[in-house]
C-alpha positions, 0 to 999 in steps of 0.5 A: 120038617115040612110035609107038602100035602099037595099033589106031586105036580103042584109040589114039582112046580114049587114048594118050601125048600127042603119039604117032602111031598107027602099027599095024605094017601101016601103017608104010610109010604114015607112013615119011616122017614118021617118017624126018623126025622121026628125022633131027631127033634124036628117038628112035623108040619103039614101044609097045603094051599089055601085056608080051606084046603083039607089036605094038610089037616087030613095028613096031620090026622093020618100021621097022628093016627100012625104014631106021630102025635107032634104032627101039626098043620100050617094053615095056608102054608104055601100061600103064607110062605110065598107072601113072606118071600121065604126060600122055595125050590122046584122039582124033586119028589 
């Protein structure tokens, strides 16, 4: 399960296909959905853009503190995803 930690505008302009937009400050809002997906065996991976972006590490720490110890970070996830040519989508929440 990919969690895009970037702001909603950046997410809307393009994100990993199937990702949920979850800026760190909104983690509590999506907590139940994330817990449900994590319990189904899905890995929880937060990403943002750039190696120095603090958003995905902040989101992963927040989720770990809220009871999702499996939350991980894909450093420069958006940039790496684009370079690899993996599927993306636009719009959504």
